[in-house]
Each structure stands twice: as structure tokens, then as C-alpha cells.
C-alpha positions in Angstrom: -24.3 4.7 -60.5 -22.7 2.9 -57.5 -24.9 0.1 -56.3 -25.8 -0.2 -52.5 -24.3 -3.1 -50.6 -26.1 -5.7 -48.5 -24.8 -8.3 -46.0 -25.8 -11.9 -46.8 -24.7 -14.9 -44.8 -21.1 -13.8 -44.1 -20.3 -11.5 -47.0 -21.0 -8.1 -48.3 -22.4 -8.0 -51.9 -24.2 -5.6 -54.3 -27.8 -5.5 -53.4 -28.9 -6.9 -56.8 -26.9 -10.1 -56.2 -28.7 -11.0 -52.9 -31.4 -13.7 -53.3 -33.3 -16.0 -50.9 -33.2 -19.6 -52.0 -36.8 -21.0 -52.6 -36.1 -23.7 -50.0 -35.3 -21.2 -47.2 -37.7 -21.6 -44.2 -38.3 -17.9 -44.3 -39.8 -18.3 -47.8 -41.5 -21.6 -47.3 -43.0 -21.1 -43.9 -42.6 -17.4 -43.2 -40.5 -18.3 -40.2 -38.6 -15.0 -40.2 -37.8 -12.6 -37.4 -36.4 -9.1 -38.0 -36.0 -5.5 -37.1 -36.6 -2.4 -39.2 -34.6 0.8 -38.3 -34.1 4.2 -39.9 -31.4 6.7 -40.1 -31.5 10.4 -39.2 -28.7 12.3 -40.9 -27.2 8.9 -41.8 -27.1 7.7 -38.2 -29.0 4.6 -37.2 -31.7 5.4 -34.7 -31.9 3.3 -31.5 -29.9 0.4 -32.9 -29.1 -1.1 -29.4 -32.8 -1.2 -28.5 -33.7 -2.9 -31.8 -31.0 -5.5 -31.4 -32.2 -6.2 -27.8 -35.7 -6.8 -29.2 -34.2 -9.0 -32.0 -32.4 -11.1 -29.3 -35.8 -11.7 -27.6 -37.3 -12.8 -30.9 -34.4 -15.1 -31.6 -34.8 -16.6 -28.1 -38.5 -17.3 -28.8 -37.9 -19.2 -32.1 -34.7 -20.9 -30.8 -32.4 -19.7 -33.6 -28.8 -18.5 -33.3 -27.3 -16.7 -36.3 -23.7 -17.3 -37.2 -22.7 -13.8 -36.1 -23.2 -12.2 -32.7 -25.4 -9.2 -32.1 -22.3 -7.1 -31.6 -21.1 -8.1 -35.1 -24.6 -7.4 -36.5 -24.4 -3.9 -35.0 -21.0 -3.3 -36.7 -22.4 -4.6 -40.0 -25.4 -2.4 -39.7 -23.4 0.7 -39.0 -21.0 -0.1 -41.9 -23.8 -0.6 -44.4 -25.6 2.6 -43.2 -22.4 4.6 -43.7 -21.7 3.2 -47.1 -25.2 3.3 -48.5 -26.2 6.7 -47.0 -23.3 8.2 -48.9 -25.0 7.3 -52.2 -28.1 9.4 -51.3 -28.8 13.0 -52.0 -27.8 15.4 -49.1 -30.6 15.4 -46.5 -32.1 12.0 -47.5 -32.2 9.0 -45.2 -32.3 5.2 -45.2 -34.3 2.4 -43.8 -32.4 -0.7 -42.6 -33.7 -4.2 -42.3 -32.2 -7.1 -40.3 -33.7 -10.5 -41.2 -33.0 -13.9 -39.7 -34.5 -17.2 -40.7 -33.8 -20.8 -39.5 -32.3 -21.4 -42.9 -32.9 -24.6 -45.0 -36.4 -26.1 -45.0 -35.3 -29.8 -45.4 -38.5 -31.1 -47.1 -37.9 -28.7 -50.1 -34.1 -28.6 -50.1 -33.1 -31.7 -52.1 -30.3 -32.4 -49.6 -29.0 -28.8 -49.3 -27.7 -28.0 -45.9 -26.8 -24.8 -44.0 -27.3 -22.8 -40.9 -29.6 -19.8 -40.2 -29.9 -17.2 -42.9 -28.9 -13.6 -41.9 -29.6 -10.6 -44.1 -28.9 -6.9 -43.5 -30.0 -4.5 -46.2 -30.9 -0.8 -46.6 -33.3 1.1 -48.8 -34.2 4.7 -49.3 -37.1 5.5 -46.9 -40.5 5.4 -48.7 -41.4 8.9 -47.8 -44.1 8.9 -50.5 -46.1 6.5 -48.4 -46.5 8.9 -45.5 -45.4 12.4 -46.3 -49.0 13.7 -46.8 -50.2 12.1 -43.6 -48.6 14.7 -41.4 -51.1 17.3 -42.8 -54.2 15.3 -43.7 -54.0 12.4 -41.1 -54.4 8.7 -41.4 -58.0 7.2 -41.3 -58.4 3.9 -39.4 -61.0 1.2 -39.7 -61.7 -1.5 -37.1 -61.7 -4.7 -39.0 -63.1 -8.2 -38.4 -59.5 -9.6 -38.5 -58.2 -10.0 -34.9 -54.7 -9.8 -33.6 -52.9 -13.1 -33.3 -53.6 -14.4 -29.7 -50.7 -14.9 -27.3 -51.2 -18.7 -27.3 -50.2 -18.7 -31.0 -47.0 -16.7 -30.5 -46.1 -14.1 -27.8 -46.8 -10.4 -28.7 -43.2 -9.6 -28.1 -42.1 -11.7 -31.1 -41.4 -9.4 -34.1 -41.9 -11.8 -37.0 -42.7 -11.5 -40.7 -45.7 -13.9 -40.5 -48.2 -11.0 -41.1 -51.0 -12.5 -43.2 -53.4 -11.1 -40.6 -52.1 -7.6 -41.3 -52.5 -8.1 -45.0 -56.1 -9.3 -44.7 -57.0 -6.6 -42.2 -55.6 -3.8 -44.4 -57.3 -5.2 -47.4 -60.6 -5.2 -45.6 -60.0 -1.6 -44.3 -59.2 -0.3 -47.8 -62.3 -1.9 -49.2 -64.4 0.0 -46.6 -62.6 3.3 -46.9 -59.9 3.8 -49.5 -56.5 4.9 -48.0 -57.3 3.7 -44.5 -55.3 1.4 -42.3 -56.6 -1.5 -40.2 -57.0 -1.3 -36.4 -56.9 -4.8 -34.9 -58.6 -5.8 -31.7 -57.9 -8.8 -29.5 -60.5 -11.6 -29.0 -62.0 -9.7 -26.1 -62.7 -6.6 -28.2 -59.9 -4.4 -26.9 -57.5 -2.4 -29.0 -54.1 -4.0 -29.7 -52.3 -2.4 -32.7 -52.7 -1.0 -36.2 -51.1 -3.0 -39.0 -47.3 -2.5 -38.5 -47.8 0.4 -36.0 -48.5 1.0 -32.3 -51.6 3.0 -31.4 -51.6 5.9 -28.8 -54.6 8.0 -27.8 -54.5 11.5 -26.2 -57.1 12.5 -23.6 -56.9 16.1 -22.3 -57.4 15.1 -18.7 -55.1 12.0 -18.8 -52.3 12.4 -21.3 -51.2 9.8 -23.7 -52.6 6.3 -23.4 -51.3 3.1 -25.0 -52.7 -0.5 -24.7 -51.1 -2.6 -22.0 -47.6 -3.8 -22.9 -48.4 -7.4 -22.4 -51.0 -7.1 -25.3 -48.7 -5.5 -27.9 -45.4 -5.6 -29.6 -43.0 -3.6 -27.5 -42.5 -0.9 -30.0 -39.2 1.0 -30.1 -41.0 4.1 -31.4 -43.8 4.1 -28.9 -41.2 3.8 -26.1 -39.4 6.9 -27.5 -42.7 8.7 -27.8 -43.3 8.1 -24.1 -39.9 9.6 -23.2 -40.5 12.6 -25.5 -44.0 13.2 -24.1 -42.8 13.3 -20.5 -39.9 15.6 -21.5 -42.5 18.2 -22.6 -44.8 17.7 -19.7 -47.3 15.2 -21.2 -48.1 12.1 -19.1 -48.0 8.7 -20.6 -49.9 5.6 -19.4 -50.8 2.1 -20.4 -54.3 0.6 -19.9 -56.9 -1.3 -21.8 -58.6 0.7 -24.6 -61.8 0.0 -26.5 -62.7 1.3 -29.9 -65.2 3.6 -28.0 -62.3 5.0 -26.0 -60.5 5.9 -29.2 -63.6 7.4 -30.7 -63.9 9.9 -27.8 -60.1 10.7 -27.6 -59.0 14.2 -28.3 -56.2 13.1 -30.6 -55.1 9.7 -31.9 -51.7 8.6 -33.2 -49.7 5.8 -34.8 -46.1 5.3 -34.0 -43.7 3.3 -36.2 -40.1 3.4 -37.5 -40.2 5.4 -40.7 -42.7 8.2 -40.0 -42.1 8.2 -36.2 -45.6 9.6 -35.4 -48.6 10.0 -37.6 -51.9 11.6 -36.6 -55.2 9.6 -37.1 -58.1 11.9 -38.0 -60.9 9.4 -38.6 -62.0 6.1 -37.1 -64.6 4.1 -38.9 -65.5 7.1 -40.9 -66.1 9.4 -37.9 -63.7 12.3 -37.0 -61.3 12.1 -34.1 -61.5 15.5 -32.4 -62.1 18.1 -35.1 -60.9 15.7 -37.9 -57.6 17.4 -38.3 -54.1 16.8 -36.9 -54.1 18.5 -33.5 -51.8 20.6 -31.4 -50.5 17.7 -29.3 -49.4 15.9 -32.4 -47.6 19.1 -33.6 -45.8 19.4 -30.2 -44.7 15.8 -30.2 -43.5 15.8 -33.8 -41.5 19.0 -33.3 -40.0 17.6 -30.1 -39.0 14.4 -31.9 -37.4 16.4 -34.7 -35.4 18.4 -32.2 -34.3 15.2 -30.6 -32.9 13.7 -33.8 -31.9 17.0 -35.5 -34.2 16.5 -38.5 -37.4 18.3 -39.5 -39.3 15.0 -40.0 -42.3 16.3 -41.9 -40.2 18.6 -44.1 -37.7 15.9 -45.0 -40.6 13.5 -45.9 -42.2 16.2 -48.2 -38.8 17.0 -49.8 -38.0 13.4 -50.7 -41.5 12.0 -51.4 -40.9 12.2 -55.1 -37.3 11.2 -55.7 -36.0 11.3 -59.3 -35.3 7.8 -60.6 -32.0 7.3 -62.4 
């Protein structure tokens, strides 16, 4: 079996040979920014938009990788082409770009070096979400709050996600299989763990929390475009858990599944407790846009054979 390649600090190498030194700041402090993309038919989806967001994150932490964003784009496309060819026909990849400040001096025993840059791919974990298109994702409002903007700005996409871990742990303890819904310190909805939240109200259209409160999700921006293209309005305004509870439909948007219906909130059904017609329209329109039946692909590759 031919092994997938990864890019690691200036060179391409077999994935199994890539390792993060234990004195890297990304490991020691979690000071890591990154972007996660996926392919459709082997083509990276919205790469330019992801790289623009990566640039903003790098500006926030003051790190400049050794390669330009243009070179990172070329590296990403090259890896996607090479590694996608190793998959079965119809399968797709996730791609991760990771940048850290590099050596953490106190742990490094004199080692020196610039920022760490890693680009890698992986077969999309369809098994984690394939069934959600039919049964929906339950959400639980947890006691863990979103990191406030005076700790780091919401637009920073970083890997320091202990609050997500703790929130999901609490959510699963209360309802197995659920995901955490995080509020800000004023009690308004921000995000789910690793996903943007969007509600649908029959008289209003789609509604997302205000952009200054959330990570500017690439998927939620695409969802807004898709919704408007099929005649559904999209707005941003503050949302409370009570607003979500009375919504007609509720969704999560993120890179791999694109859009997932949420059918329960704190144990109570959203709408009739099943994925609704607006979700179906949005998922079908997204699939037409990328040329892939998103739910069918996930079902097909949810149980890959291991070699």
C-alpha cells in the first residue's frame, strides 16, 4: 500500500514519519492555529477563504511561517491530488493546515528553529456523522461558556479547545451522543463545539448569532449563499436558548458534514423532532453546488475496509 504524504517544515514526507517535537510550543502550550478543509471529488473546497482566515489568525498571534500563503495553497493542492488518488473512487479527504510558533525555549535544551508548519490529509471520518443526516444531532446547553473576547478574539481559529472538550464531556454525561451548545457570559448562544449554529424560523428565515460573537465559519458563510440562492433569507442577531427551543428547525454547519440537523435541545424536540424540509432543501442545494450527494457519500464510506 502506498502511504499518504504530508508536508512538514519544508519537505514532503510519508505521513508516518511526521512527528511533533515534545518541545514545540504547539504541544507544550497549545499555541496552534490552523484550518480544516475537505475535498469534493478530490478538489479542495473554498481553499482561498480558509487561507484568508488563516492569515487573520496568524496576524493575531504574530507568527509568520517560513512559506507564503500562496505556497501553502500550492502545497495543499499537491497533497490533495496525490493522497486523493490513494482512495477508492467516490471517497474524499479532509486536509489540515497547522502552524505553531515553533520551539518553546524553556523545554528545548538549546534547540532552535522557526515556526512549525504542517499540512496533512486524512480520509474523512464519515462514520462520525453519516447517521446524523437521518436521525439528527441532539444538543445540550452546558455550564461551560465560550471563551470571552478579552481572552482571545472570536475570529482566531486556534487549537486551544479545552472548553470544547469539557463542554462535550458534560453534554454526553447528560445525554449520550449529544453535542455541547456553548453560551457567552450574558447567556446568549455562540457556537456548538467545533460548529456554527443556525436556526430556521418560518416567518424570518435562517438566523445565526452575530458575527462579532462567533468564529467566522466558512461553512456558515456558504450556507448563507446557498439559502439565498433558493429563496431563503439569512440574518444574524442575538439568539437565546429559548429562541432555539422555539425554532422550526435547527442546524450545525462545519467542514466535513457541511450541514447537520439538530432534532433535540436539552432533551426536548426541535419542531417535530425529525430532520425537516428546509434541511433537506439546503443539503440538496449544497450537493448540487459541489457535485456530490453529501449524505449518500457519507453513508457509502462510513464503514471503510481497513487494509
